[in-house]
N, C-alpha and C positions, 0 to 999 in steps of 0.2 A: 466399471471403473468406479472409484469412491476415494472423494476427493474434499476440501472443507473449504465453504464459504463463507466467508468472515465479513462483513460494510460494517462502516461506521460504528468503527468501536469508540471512538474519541481519544484517545487516550491522554492524559493530562487535564481535560473535561469541569473538574471539580473542585470548588473550591477550598470548600470542604473536608479537610485532608480524610476522614470515615471512608468517603462516598469518593477521590479520590482512589484511596487505595481499594476501592471493594473494584470497579471499573477496571484496573489493571489486573483484580485476583479472577477477576471473568475472565480476561484475555489470557493471559496463563491457562485457564483452563482448559479453555476451550484452544490451546494449543497440546496442554498434556492429553487428551481427549484425541485430536485426533495423533498425533504420535502411540499412544495404544491400539488405536483401531488402526494402525498403516495404513492411511491415504498415500493415493499415490505424490498428491500437492495439497498444497495452500494457496488461495485464490482472494487476497482481500481486494476487494472492490468502493475502496474509498474512502476517506475521510480513518486513518489508521491513526493520525494525530486530532485532536480540536483545533491545534495552532497552530501558523508555519513557524511556528519558534516555541517549543514544548519546552518544559523547565527540563533541567538536566538532570534533576531523579529519573523524570520518566523517560529521557533518554537510555541513562541507563542501563535502567529496569529492562527495556524494549531491547537494546543490544545484546544481554542477558541472553529474553527469554529467544530472541534471532538465532543464539548463537547455541542454543540447544536445538533448537530445530535443524539449522546443519548438522549437529552433531548426527540428530535422529538420520541425517540423508531425504532428507523431507527438501524439494523445492518451492519456494515460493515465490508467485507472482501477485504482481500490486500493480492497482491500478490508481493516481491519485487524485481526492477528491477533494472538493471545496476550501475542504477546513487546512489539506494540508500543502495550500501553497501560499508565499505571499505576496505582496503587491506588484513584487519583481520576476513575479514567473516560477523562485526557488522552489523544492520541496528538499528537505529533512530525509524522503524518502531515497531521493537522489544518492546521500549516505549511508546509505542501507547497501542499497543496490553497489554503491563505490565495493563496498564491504567484504562483496559477495553474500549478502544474504537473502536476495531476493531479484529480478528480474522484473523489469516495467514492462508492462504488454504491450504499453501506448506506441506503436513502432508504426510512427508516419512517412507517407510518400507527400513533398506538398509541390507542388508547384504553383508559381509566383507568389513566394507565401508576403509581398511587398502590397501586392496588390488588398485592395478592398472584397478581395471574395476570391484568396486563396483556394486551391483547389485540393483538395485534404484525401489519401488512399489510404485506409488501416491495414496495414498488414498484421498475419496474424502470428506470432509465435507459435512454435513447433513445443509441443512434449510430448513425445511416442507418436499417438496418433492420434493427436488429439490437436487442436486450434485453437488459441488462446486469443481473443480480440479484444482490446481496451479502448476507454475513448472517455479522459481524464476530465473530473467535473471542475471548471477553473472557477476562480473570483469573479466580479461581477468587474466588467470592463479587459476580461482574458478572453473573453471568449470568442468563436469565430462561427461564423454562419457554415 
């Protein structure tokens, strides 16, 4: 099986426009290689964005890239990283998933969620004969044991 594993893309990270552009071009190139190589899926394991509130231009470019992946009929599985979350626990990755561009692989069963020690069981997302698990990296204060 051939798949692409991307992580720590940190889209929107750089304040210097040329570096921000280079960062985005690197992500585009990784996607183009994935499409050319005919991968079965792409796994993005955290920190797609550098901020919970990426700049609108970065979001527009990101949606365009995900549209290209979608048109190539390559599924994308995603795990949120600490930079993807806002302090309220929200993430723009949910918007990408809602648009049908990716699937969040964090599929927990949580017993006693209000207790000090909730019990979390991870469930896999199945793709053909592959089980994909993911646990998000959350910002300080949002973690659980």
